[in-house]
KOLVEXMAR-430539 format. One record per residue (C-alpha): residue number from 1; residue in three letters; x, y, z. Coordinates in pm, whole numbers, padded with zeros to 5 digits. Layout:
<rs>
 seq type      X      Y      Z
 NUM  ala      X      Y      Z
...
</rs>
This chain:
<rs>
 seq type      X      Y      Z
   1  met -01644  03085 -00589
   2  lys -01379  03040 -00865
   3  lys -01120  03129 -00614
   4  asp -01243  02874 -00369
   5  ser -01250  02601 -00634
   6  arg -00895  02690 -00741
   7  ser -00781  02668 -00372
   8  leu -00957  02335 -00322
   9  phe -00786  02186 -00636
  10  gln -00454  02306 -00515
  11  asn -00508  02144 -00188
  12  ile -00628  01821 -00352
  13  leu -00325  01808 -00586
  14  ala -00081  01913 -00305
  15  ile -00187  01596 -00121
  16  ala -00297  01364 -00394
  17  val  00016  01395 -00631
  18  pro  00276  01310 -00365
  19  leu  00072  01027 -00234
  20  gly -00002  00890 -00577
  21  leu  00358  00896 -00663
  22  gln  00444  00742 -00322
  23  ser  00198  00451 -00401
  24  met  00348  00426 -00750
  25  leu  00707  00400 -00618
  26  gly  00613  00168 -00327
  27  phe  00437 -00051 -00574
  28  leu  00740 -00039 -00808
  29  val  00961 -00178 -00529
  30  asn  00752 -00498 -00533
  31  leu  00710 -00489 -00906
  32  val  01086 -00508 -00950
  33  asp  01092 -00818 -00732
  34  thr  00785 -00959 -00921
  35  val  00970 -00924 -01247
  36  met  01308 -01063 -01127
  37  val  01171 -01328 -00895
  38  gly  00889 -01407 -01130
  39  lys  01147 -01557 -01369
  40  leu  01213 -01825 -01108
  41  gly  00843 -01903 -01075
  42  thr  00782 -01787 -00718
  43  val  00455 -01654 -00566
  44  ala  00610 -01566 -00238
  45  asn  00511 -01205 -00260
  46  gln  00151 -01301 -00193
  47  ile  00248 -01336  00176
  48  phe  00364 -00962  00173
  49  phe  00031 -00878 -00008
  50  leu -00148 -00959  00326
  51  val  00085 -00731  00518
  52  ala  00043 -00457  00253
  53  met -00335 -00473  00290
  54  thr -00370 -00508  00676
  55  val -00107 -00268  00803
  56  pro -00226  00025  00579
  57  gly -00569 -00068  00695
  58  ile -00469 -00010  01055
  59  ala -00304  00316  00949
  60  ala -00621  00413  00767
  61  gly -00823  00339  01075
  62  ala -00609  00549  01275
  63  ser -00608  00832  01023
  64  val -00984  00874  01055
  65  leu -00941  00984  01408
  66  ile -00599  01165  01353
  67  ser -00745  01367  01067
  68  gln -01023  01490  01285
  69  ala -00810  01543  01587
  70  trp -00564  01761  01367
  71  gly -00869  01967  01239
  72  lys -00941  02040  01609
  73  gly -00578  02097  01690
  74  asp -00578  01816  01957
  75  ile -00229  01690  01944
  76  glu -00247  01481  02268
  77  arg -00535  01274  02114
  78  ile -00323  01214  01798
  79  his -00052  01061  02024
  80  lys -00298  00843  02199
  81  val -00441  00711  01871
  82  leu -00088  00638  01747
  83  ala  00000  00435  02050
  84  tyr -00285  00197  01971
  85  ala -00203  00190  01593
  86  tyr  00167  00095  01650
  87  arg  00072 -00187  01897
  88  thr -00211 -00329  01674
  89  ala  00005 -00333  01365
  90  leu  00317 -00479  01534
  91  val  00109 -00752  01707
  92  phe -00031 -00869  01375
  93  val  00313 -00852  01191
  94  val  00510 -01017  01474
  95  ile  00262 -01313  01466
  96  leu  00280 -01335  01087
  97  met  00657 -01328  01085
  98  phe  00665 -01607  01345
  99  val  00462 -01827  01121
 100  val  00652 -01754  00815
 101  ile  01005 -01798  00982
 102  ala  00878 -02132  01148
 103  phe  00696 -02273  00851
 104  pro  00818 -02126  00530
 105  lys  00757 -02436  00312
 106  gln  00417 -02494  00458
 107  val  00318 -02127  00391
 108  met  00444 -02155  00030
 109  ser  00250 -02480 -00023
 110  ile -00084 -02287  00031
 111  tyr -00021 -02102 -00284
 112  thr  00132 -02360 -00506
 113  pro  00187 -02743 -00524
 114  glu  00500 -02731 -00725
 115  glu  00797 -02846 -00526
 116  glu  01059 -02637 -00706
 117  thr  00843 -02322 -00653
 118  ile  00795 -02403 -00281
 119  arg  01174 -02449 -00245
 120  ile  01267 -02127 -00415
 121  gly  00985 -01935 -00250
 122  ser  01100 -02049  00096
 123  glu  01439 -01926  00046
 124  tyr  01295 -01588 -00054
 125  leu  01060 -01581  00238
 126  arg  01339 -01644  00499
 127  val  01505 -01311  00408
 128  ile  01212 -01099  00302
 129  val  01010 -01171  00620
 130  trp  01244 -00941  00818
 131  ser  01132 -00643  00599
 132  tyr  00777 -00671  00737
 133  phe  00880 -00513  01075
 134  phe  01038 -00209  00903
 135  tyr  00757 -00178  00655
 136  thr  00510 -00168  00939
 137  ile  00674  00108  01143
 138  thr  00728  00315  00833
 139  asn  00367  00268  00699
 140  ile  00200  00363  01030
 141  thr  00437  00670  01062
 142  thr  00381  00798  00710
 143  gly -00001  00735  00769
 144  val -00013  00982  01056
 145  leu  00207  01230  00864
 146  arg -00035  01219  00575
 147  ser -00319  01284  00806
 148  val -00160  01618  00914
 149  arg -00081  01703  00541
 150  thr  00294  01630  00572
 151  val  00318  01434  00246
 152  asn  00652  01513  00071
 153  ile  00858  01307  00308
 154  cys  00639  01015  00219
 155  leu  00746  01043 -00136
 156  tyr  01106  01107 -00061
 157  ser  01116  00779  00143
 158  ala  00958  00588 -00157
 159  ile  01217  00729 -00398
 160  val  01497  00608 -00155
 161  ser  01337  00267 -00129
 162  leu  01302  00215 -00503
 163  ile  01664  00324 -00564
 164  leu  01799  00078 -00312
 165  asn  01593 -00207 -00436
 166  ile  01682 -00150 -00811
 167  ser  02063 -00119 -00706
 168  gly  02045 -00423 -00479
 169  asn  01877 -00631 -00747
 170  tyr  02130 -00528 -01007
 171  leu  02428 -00614 -00774
 172  leu  02294 -00935 -00607
 173  ile  02068 -01135 -00836
 174  glu  02309 -01205 -01108
 175  gly  02632 -01063 -00948
 176  his  02781 -00740 -01066
 177  leu  03084 -00518 -00963
 178  gly  03227 -00812 -00768
 179  phe  02903 -00893 -00566
 180  pro  02804 -01269 -00543
 181  ala  02523 -01387 -00767
 182  leu  02272 -01489 -00517
 183  gly  01956 -01517 -00738
 184  val  01625 -01509 -00551
 185  thr  01791 -01463 -00212
 186  gly  01967 -01149 -00364
 187  ala  01620 -01006 -00469
 188  ala  01507 -01054 -00105
 189  ile  01807 -00891  00039
 190  ala  01763 -00605 -00190
 191  thr  01408 -00546 -00083
 192  leu  01506 -00577  00280
 193  ala  01779 -00304  00232
 194  ala  01511 -00087  00067
 195  arg  01265 -00115  00344
 196  ile  01541 -00048  00599
 197  gly  01658  00259  00401
 198  glu  01312  00418  00393
 199  phe  01270  00335  00773
 200  ile  01592  00511  00854
 201  leu  01486  00814  00650
 202  ile  01139  00839  00815
 203  val  01285  00798  01164
 204  trp  01544  01068  01090
 205  tyr  01283  01304  00960
 206  val  01043  01245  01250
 207  tyr  01322  01321  01510
 208  arg  01500  01601  01322
 209  lys  01269  01777  01094
 210  glu  00897  01712  01181
 211  asp  00758  01980  01425
 212  lys  00363  01953  01380
 213  ile  00302  01662  01606
 214  arg  00651  01552  01736
 215  ile  00615  01171  01734
 216  arg  00836  01025  02015
 217  val  00880  00662  02134
 218  gln  00814  00768  02505
 219  lys  00482  00906  02405
 220  met  00376  00570  02262
 221  leu  00469  00375  02573
 222  his  00129  00434  02749
 223  val -00219  00392  02619
 224  asp -00535  00574  02720
 225  lys -00778  00295  02809
 226  lys -01072  00525  02758
 227  leu -00972  00566  02387
 228  ala -00964  00193  02322
 229  asn -01339  00171  02243
 230  val -01313  00458  02003
 231  phe -01005  00343  01830
 232  phe -01131 -00021  01784
 233  ser -01479  00076  01690
 234  thr -01346  00297  01421
 235  gly -01035  00098  01334
 236  ile -01181 -00249  01332
 237  pro -01412 -00209  01049
 238  val -01150 -00047  00840
 239  ile -00883 -00308  00929
 240  cys -01131 -00587  00845
 241  asn -01217 -00414  00516
 242  glu -00854 -00414  00404
 243  met -00781 -00760  00560
 244  phe -01082 -00927  00391
 245  trp -00984 -00763  00060
 246  gly -00627 -00895  00096
 247  leu -00765 -01252  00196
 248  gly -00992 -01244 -00119
 249  val -00697 -01160 -00336
 250  ser -00488 -01429 -00170
 251  ala -00765 -01680 -00215
 252  gln -00782 -01590 -00572
 253  ala -00402 -01656 -00599
 254  ile -00446 -02000 -00424
 255  val -00706 -02102 -00680
 256  leu -00499 -01965 -00976
 257  gly -00180 -02139 -00844
 258  arg -00359 -02475 -00911
 259  leu -00415 -02381 -01280
 260  gly -00051 -02376 -01374
 261  asn  00230 -02107 -01397
 262  glu  00089 -01952 -01724
 263  val -00225 -01838 -01532
 264  val -00029 -01730 -01228
 265  ser  00219 -01524 -01439
 266  ala -00080 -01367 -01644
 267  asn -00271 -01261 -01326
 268  ser  00047 -01120 -01166
 269  val  00131 -00912 -01485
 270  ala -00232 -00790 -01527
 271  gly -00266 -00692 -01176
 272  ser  00069 -00520 -01180
 273  val -00019 -00313 -01486
 274  thr -00371 -00217 -01370
 275  gln -00223 -00116 -01016
 276  leu  00034  00100 -01189
 277  thr -00221  00274 -01397
 278  ser -00438  00368 -01101
 279  val -00190  00479 -00840
 280  leu -00290  00847 -00875
 281  cys -00659  00739 -00785
 282  gln -00524  00591 -00465
 283  gly -00372  00922 -00384
 284  leu -00692  01104 -00458
 285  ser -00889  00878 -00225
 286  ala -00624  00938  00047
 287  ala -00647  01315 -00015
 288  ala -01030  01303  00017
 289  cys -00995  01118  00340
 290  val -00759  01373  00484
 291  ile -00942  01681  00370
 292  ile -01292  01547  00472
 293  gly -01150  01458  00813
 294  asn -00981  01781  00867
 295  thr -01292  01971  00753
 296  ile -01516  01783  01003
 297  gly -01270  01825  01279
 298  ala -01273  02201  01220
 299  glu -01658  02180  01220
 300  lys -01699  02328  00871
 301  tyr -01990  02107  00804
 302  glu -02133  02339  00523
 303  glu -01832  02245  00309
 304  ile -01884  01866  00318
 305  leu -02151  01837  00045
 306  pro -01964  02044 -00222
 307  leu -01645  01853 -00143
 308  lys -01819  01516 -00178
 309  lys -01963  01610 -00525
 310  thr -01626  01737 -00645
 311  phe -01437  01423 -00536
 312  gln -01690  01194 -00691
 313  arg -01666  01375 -01025
 314  ile -01288  01360 -01019
 315  ala -01304  00981 -00931
 316  val -01519  00897 -01238
 317  phe -01290  01111 -01465
 318  met -00979  00945 -01340
 319  gly -01138  00603 -01357
 320  leu -01187  00648 -01728
 321  ile -00832  00773 -01772
 322  cys -00702  00463 -01581
 323  ser -00920  00247 -01809
 324  ala -00770  00401 -02122
 325  leu -00421  00363 -01997
 326  thr -00479 -00005 -01934
 327  leu -00597 -00066 -02279
 328  val -00301  00126 -02426
 329  ala -00059 -00089 -02207
 330  ile -00184 -00415 -02348
 331  pro  00040 -00423 -02665
 332  leu  00346 -00312 -02449
 333  val  00329 -00599 -02206
 334  pro  00503 -00871 -02401
 335  gly  00818 -00648 -02450
 336  ile  00831 -00547 -02084
 337  tyr  00758 -00876 -01912
 338  his  00887 -01118 -02174
 339  ile  00572 -01319 -02191
 340  lys  00407 -01481 -02488
 341  gly  00176 -01755 -02612
 342  glu -00091 -01876 -02358
 343  thr  00036 -01656 -02076
 344  met -00013 -01344 -02294
 345  ala -00349 -01456 -02411
 346  tyr -00466 -01498 -02055
 347  cys -00312 -01164 -01947
 348  arg -00488 -00979 -02240
 349  gln -00824 -01126 -02133
 350  leu -00778 -01008 -01775
 351  met -00666 -00667 -01875
 352  tyr -00975 -00620 -02095
 353  val -01200 -00697 -01802
 354  met -00996 -00478 -01562
 355  ala -01019 -00196 -01808
 356  phe -01399 -00233 -01811
 357  ile -01443 -00240 -01435
 358  leu -01180  00031 -01340
 359  pro -01416  00340 -01356
 360  phe -01649  00155 -01111
 361  met -01373  00053 -00885
 362  glu -01234  00403 -00868
 363  leu -01572  00555 -00781
 364  gln -01625  00285 -00518
 365  ser -01264  00353 -00375
 366  met -01340  00720 -00354
 367  asn -01675  00671 -00184
 368  met -01554  00413  00067
 369  met -01193  00486  00131
 370  gly -01216  00864  00083
 371  leu -01544  01012  00167
 372  leu -01708  00762  00410
 373  arg -01370  00682  00596
 374  gly -01278  01044  00612
 375  gly -01621  01122  00770
 376  gly -01584  00856  01027
 377  asp -01853  00637  00868
 378  val -01647  00318  00862
 379  lys -01901  00037  00948
 380  phe -02070  00051  00603
 381  gln -01736 -00063  00447
</rs>
């Protein structure tokens, strides 16, 4: 029994740690822009938040079916599911890109009434919008790789993305080493370069190194109409769950945008810190989804209940750790983000609230995003 428990925890850590680190590094890519662009008072990254909730939702919906197919060893079914996942994600992102490219100022005005913020945010959006396409392809691809327990490349791509983003920001925002000082546009170019960099690495890996499922464009060109009902009946609840969550956070941003820059900044900083402290929990939920899905696919049903109890205990413990880390981070915030006065007061209040609810959030995330989703029970979400 001890040997089985040790093996289980090794499997969990082998998946959760790389995925948690990937989430952290991917989050840091946007955090760097939030810190740099935040000085110019923009809230343009709220648009990307919609993408960052919906596209992973599509990938998560596909991963439910892919994890189970991998447990059965059905590679052909994995390709069929992927064909639907890529199409669904790209349709959403292309429509969003069209709206942002055609109406950047109108999109920004949804989040803030301040003319200067709208002007600066529009400049940022005109460049950053092109990164949505590369992010989408990368995210769907890494989603399927996670489902078959290929996780290290996901971490490596996030490292490349972060390095490119930080380097680009250093060179282009204020102008260093002979590069022009482009301000907010430079931050957008740096993020675009980061997304292209991770996209190139993932494509190279899939075509040169990956040998489990061999993703190829020609295999994605045709869809199995018989699978449509299964994909959308499984995927749509997951997609809607992520999309509605994203819309809810965006609605919150719209309301806060009317309360002044101090409240907007405080909410952005508090959200960034709490997300950063809980990234490993995201990796644990993803690991639970993969392991439960693989176990069901392999028809090892007697292992499900012990797995469920183990994952729930881990979630509660990690939620308490995240809560403690959030409280510890409060005194460090002014020095990192250079905020003070009323903004810091609002931020402190928000972080106290988040620290209280984090254990409950992590248990809910484990139950919904890990256990239920991995088991294919997606409608309850």
